[in-house]
Structure formats: structure tokens, C-alpha cells
C-alpha positions in Angstrom: 117.0 101.2 2.5 119.8 102.5 0.2 122.4 101.0 2.4 120.8 97.6 2.3 120.6 97.7 -1.4 124.2 98.7 -1.7 125.2 95.8 0.5 123.1 93.4 -1.5 124.8 94.6 -4.7 128.3 94.1 -3.3 127.5 90.6 -2.1 125.9 89.8 -5.5 129.0 90.9 -7.4 131.2 88.8 -5.1 129.1 85.7 -5.7 129.5 86.3 -9.4 133.3 86.5 -9.0 133.4 90.3 -9.6 134.7 92.9 -7.2 135.9 91.2 -4.0 135.3 93.2 -0.9 138.2 92.9 1.6 136.1 91.2 4.3 136.3 87.8 5.9 133.4 85.4 5.5 131.9 83.2 8.2 131.8 79.5 7.5 128.4 79.4 5.8 129.1 82.4 3.6 132.5 81.0 2.6 131.0 77.6 1.8 128.3 79.2 -0.4 130.7 81.5 -2.2 133.2 78.8 -3.0 130.8 75.9 -3.8 129.0 78.1 -6.4 132.3 78.5 -8.3 133.5 74.9 -8.0 133.1 71.9 -10.2 134.0 68.3 -10.3 135.7 66.9 -13.4 134.8 63.8 -15.5 137.1 62.0 -18.0 135.1 59.7 -20.2 132.2 60.0 -17.8 134.3 59.0 -14.8 134.8 61.2 -11.7 138.6 62.1 -11.6 138.8 65.1 -9.4 137.8 68.7 -8.6 138.2 72.2 -10.1 136.8 75.7 -10.0 136.0 78.7 -12.3 138.9 81.1 -12.3 137.5 83.7 -14.8 134.1 84.8 -15.9 134.4 83.4 -19.5 134.1 79.8 -18.5 137.8 79.1 -17.7 138.2 76.3 -15.1 141.4 75.5 -13.2 142.2 72.0 -12.2 145.1 69.5 -11.7 147.1 68.6 -14.8 147.5 64.9 -13.9 143.7 64.4 -14.2 143.4 65.8 -17.8 146.5 64.5 -19.7 146.5 64.6 -23.5 144.9 61.1 -23.7 142.2 61.7 -21.1 139.5 61.5 -23.7 136.3 63.5 -23.3 136.4 66.0 -20.5 133.3 67.3 -18.7 132.7 69.5 -15.7 129.7 69.3 -13.4 128.7 72.6 -11.7 125.9 73.5 -9.3 125.3 76.6 -11.4 125.8 75.7 -15.1 125.2 71.9 -14.8 127.1 69.2 -16.7 129.0 70.5 -19.7 131.7 69.5 -22.0 135.1 71.2 -21.6 138.3 71.5 -23.7 141.8 71.7 -22.4 143.3 75.1 -22.9 146.8 75.0 -21.3 148.9 72.8 -18.9 151.8 73.4 -16.6 153.1 70.0 -15.5 155.8 71.6 -13.4 153.0 72.9 -11.1 150.4 70.2 -11.9 148.1 72.8 -13.3 145.6 72.7 -16.2 143.1 75.2 -17.6 139.9 74.0 -19.2 137.2 76.0 -21.0 133.6 75.1 -20.8 132.1 74.7 -24.2 128.9 76.6 -25.1 128.6 78.6 -21.9 126.4 81.5 -22.9 126.8 83.8 -19.9 129.3 84.3 -17.2 129.7 81.9 -14.3 130.6 82.5 -10.7 134.4 82.6 -10.4 137.0 83.0 -7.7 139.7 85.7 -7.6 143.4 84.6 -7.1 145.2 85.9 -4.0 148.0 88.4 -4.7 150.5 86.8 -2.3 151.3 83.6 -0.6 149.8 82.7 2.8 152.1 82.9 5.8 153.2 79.8 7.7 150.5 78.9 10.2 147.7 80.6 8.2 144.3 78.9 8.2 143.2 77.9 4.6 140.3 75.9 3.3 140.1 73.2 0.6 136.8 72.8 -1.4 136.4 69.7 -3.5 134.5 66.6 -4.4 136.2 63.5 -3.0 135.4 60.1 -4.5 132.0 59.0 -3.2 131.4 62.4 -1.6 130.5 65.9 -2.8 130.9 69.5 -1.7 133.2 69.3 1.2 135.0 72.3 2.8 138.1 71.1 4.7 140.4 73.1 6.9 144.2 73.2 6.9 147.2 75.2 8.0 150.1 76.4 5.9 153.2 74.4 6.9 156.1 76.0 5.1 157.5 79.5 4.4 158.6 78.9 0.8 157.5 76.5 -2.0 159.5 73.3 -2.4 159.7 70.5 -5.0 157.9 67.2 -4.7 157.7 64.2 -7.1 154.2 63.7 -8.4 153.6 60.2 -10.1 150.6 61.6 -11.9 152.6 64.1 -13.8 155.8 62.0 -13.9 158.0 64.9 -12.7 158.9 67.2 -9.8 156.2 69.7 -9.0 156.7 73.0 -7.3 154.3 73.1 -4.3 153.8 74.3 -0.8 152.6 72.0 2.1 149.4 72.3 4.1 148.7 70.3 7.2 145.2 69.0 6.6 143.1 66.4 5.0 143.1 66.1 1.2 141.2 62.9 0.2 141.3 61.3 -3.2 139.1 63.2 -5.6 140.0 66.7 -4.3 142.9 67.0 -6.7 142.3 70.2 -8.7 140.2 71.8 -5.9 140.8 75.3 -4.7 142.5 76.2 -1.4 141.1 79.6 -0.3 141.5 82.0 2.5 138.7 83.5 4.6 138.1 86.1 1.9 137.4 83.5 -0.7 140.6 84.2 -2.6 142.4 81.2 -4.2 145.8 80.7 -2.5 146.6 77.4 -4.2 145.4 74.4 -6.1 145.3 70.9 -4.6 147.8 68.6 -6.3 148.5 65.5 -4.1 149.2 64.3 -0.6 152.1 62.8 1.3 151.9 59.2 2.4 153.2 57.4 5.5 153.9 53.6 4.9 150.3 52.6 5.5 148.1 55.7 5.1 148.0 59.4 4.1 150.2 61.5 6.3 147.8 64.4 6.6 149.9 66.8 4.5 148.6 68.2 1.3 150.8 69.3 -1.7 149.4 72.5 -3.1 150.3 74.5 -6.2 151.1 78.1 -5.3 148.9 81.0 -6.5 151.6 82.7 -8.5 151.8 79.8 -11.0 148.1 79.8 -11.4 148.0 83.6 -11.9 150.7 83.3 -14.7 148.9 80.5 -16.5 145.5 82.3 -16.4 147.2 85.5 -17.7 148.9 83.7 -20.7 146.5 80.8 -21.2 149.5 79.1 -22.9 151.0 75.8 -22.0 154.4 75.8 -20.1 157.2 73.5 -21.1 158.7 71.7 -18.1 162.3 70.6 -18.1 163.4 67.3 -16.6 166.5 65.3 -15.7 164.5 62.1 -16.2 165.0 60.6 -12.8 163.7 60.5 -9.3 166.0 62.0 -6.7 166.9 61.2 -3.1 169.1 63.0 -0.6 172.1 60.9 0.5 171.4 61.1 4.2 168.0 59.3 3.6 169.8 56.1 2.6 170.9 53.1 4.7 174.0 53.3 6.9 175.7 50.8 4.7 175.2 52.7 1.5 176.2 56.1 3.1 179.4 54.4 4.3 180.4 53.7 0.7 181.1 57.4 0.2 183.8 59.5 2.0 182.7 60.6 5.5 180.8 63.9 5.4 179.8 63.6 1.7 176.6 65.4 0.8 174.6 65.2 -2.4 171.5 63.9 -4.3 171.1 60.5 -5.8 169.6 59.7 -9.2 167.7 56.8 -7.7 165.2 56.0 -10.4 166.6 57.0 -13.9 164.1 56.8 -16.7 165.2 54.4 -19.4 166.8 56.4 -22.2 166.1 59.6 -20.2 168.6 62.5 -19.9 170.7 61.3 -17.0 170.6 57.7 -18.2 172.0 58.8 -21.6 175.2 60.1 -19.9 175.7 56.9 -17.8 174.2 57.8 -14.5 172.7 55.0 -12.5 170.6 54.6 -9.3 173.8 54.9 -7.3 175.1 58.1 -8.9 175.5 61.0 -6.5 175.2 64.6 -7.7 177.4 66.7 -5.6 177.1 69.9 -7.6 175.1 71.4 -10.5 176.5 74.2 -12.7 179.2 74.6 -10.1 176.9 75.0 -7.1 177.2 72.4 -4.3 174.0 70.5 -3.5 172.7 68.7 -0.5 168.9 68.8 -1.0 166.6 67.9 -3.8 165.5 71.5 -4.0 169.1 72.5 -4.7 169.1 70.5 -7.9 165.5 71.3 -9.0 165.9 75.0 -8.5 168.6 75.0 -11.2 166.8 72.6 -13.5 163.5 74.6 -13.3 165.3 77.8 -14.1 166.1 76.4 -17.6 164.2 75.3 -20.6 163.9 71.8 -22.2 166.9 71.3 -24.5 169.3 73.4 -22.4 172.2 71.8 -20.6 173.3 71.5 -17.0 176.7 70.4 -15.8 176.8 67.8 -13.0 179.6 66.9 -10.6 179.0 63.2 -9.9 180.5 60.8 -7.4 180.0 57.0 -7.5 180.2 54.8 -4.4 183.6 53.2 -3.7 187.0 54.5 -4.7 186.0 55.8 -8.1 187.1 59.4 -8.8 184.6 62.2 -9.2 183.5 63.0 -12.7 181.8 65.8 -14.6 178.9 65.2 -17.0 176.9 67.5 -19.2 173.2 66.7 -19.4 170.8 68.0 -22.0 167.4 68.5 -20.2 164.4 66.7 -21.6 160.7 67.8 -21.6 158.0 66.4 -19.5 155.4 64.7 -21.6 157.7 63.6 -24.4 
């Protein structure tokens, strides 16, 4: 009898988000645990996406692109605490993360612990969310990369640090939690890759380390930007590549923002960055890793090559801030 009571106490504490036993759940137990701590998010009464409680004091994690500054009234709908108004606490656009606090929540709510490390490539993970026209879905995926990368997110208007998961992530699951079989949050749903006609079945997921930092500080993070979309040279047409010396590598500033940082120094959609702060670049990640190591207002030095017979040039760019 004592053993049964002890087991019931451990399970009860888990469901409340307290001490997390290092056990794996079967499908039904995982579903019940995660759905109790999950919510869907309303902006001005309209369903915009998903979220989940990440602390016992009513703190909810979701995707930043759903709750921008002009989102209006924000509410969350929970199977445990019902429909309640929420306030934005902090945002990190560089990881597409936002924290909300539920207003007037008297007691604690079920919440999910954050995993200490990143899942390994091939690991099975689960997305819980409320897609548009559907509710309470638990979806399966598999981690596809060893390290986070950078992917442009139109919702935030900047590059977002994410890892990729092979799996379904339908519209409305943005902000939902990706968990392991122990019910620990390994990431937050941000977006999905598209093929020309349909979703490609690859989810973009904010890593747990960024969520852990934002929950610990509860302070918004300033995100630096070059103010342009980027493309690697080898993704372009044969004719365009041929306008550069054979074997050239670099990253194009293909969609500069009007009056943005790179536009102010004369870069165009055909400008090719071949080095940043003296480091040669071939991939978008090469550029973004340097940019994201700095703060808005700091400078980067770019080596730039324009198509044709024009000589290489050096420009100094003062980084802007996402959201300005």
C-alpha cells in the first residue's frame, strides 16, 4: 500500500510539473502529461498558434511571430485553467521565442521541464499543438541535424537559430512544444520548410538552450541584423554564377531591406559577401554566426565582390536591431 501511494505521489508531482522522474512514458501517459500543460493562443480573439506552461507561476512559452508588439489582446486557452488573458513578458526574435504570463492565475498550473541537452540526430521527438481547425494533436518526428542552423523566418523578419525535425508541423502548431519520451521540452515549434507546392515535412524548431536562457532571465533579447535575406552563390542560375571568377564562393545579399544596414553601404541584390571580419564564407551560417555573436549597433567588416570585372571592395556595416 505504501509503495502504491509513493508511486501516485511521484506521478502527481510530475503532472504538476514538479519533480520529473527519469522514466519514459507510453503514448497515452505522454499525451496526458503534455496536453495538461499546453495551451493555444488567441490574438484579439483569433486562434494564432500553440504554447505551453514552462514554469509553475503561469509563465507560458510560445513563438514570437504570433505575439508581436501590435498583436493586441492576447489570451491563452488551457484544459486546466480555462480561457485567460495573458501579457507579454519577453521576446527573443533571433530564436522566435516569446514568454507570456497568465493574468490572475491564483494557483500553480501544470508545467513542463526543459531538457538539459539537445537531442541527438535520429532521436524520436513529439510535437504537441493545436493546428488550425484541430485541437490537441500529438505528432511524431525525428531530429535531422547535429547542430542548430540559421533559417529565415518571414514572421519575425530575421534569421532564426533552429534545428530541423523531419515530421509534420501544420499551421497553428507554431509555439507548441517538442518533447522527448520523458516529457521534457527539447524545442519550440517555429515554422516549416516548403517545397514549391506544399510543406516539405521538415519543421524548424527553436533549441532548448535558448528557451532555458529566456526563462531564467525573463528579459527580452536584442537581435542584430544585416537587414537582408541571404543566398549561397551555388544556389543561383548557371548564368549568374558564370559572372564571377571560376571557383568563387560566398553569400549574396539577395533581398536588402530599404534603408537597412547593407543597403546604406551600397550593397544590392547582386552583392556577394566573400568574407566577414576576415573569415572566408561559403554558407549562410558562416555569416550569421558572426552577426549573431554581436549586438545591434556593433560593426562587421565585409569583403564584397560584385559580378563582372569590378574589383573586390571592403565595407563596414553597422548592425541594425530586429523590430526597429
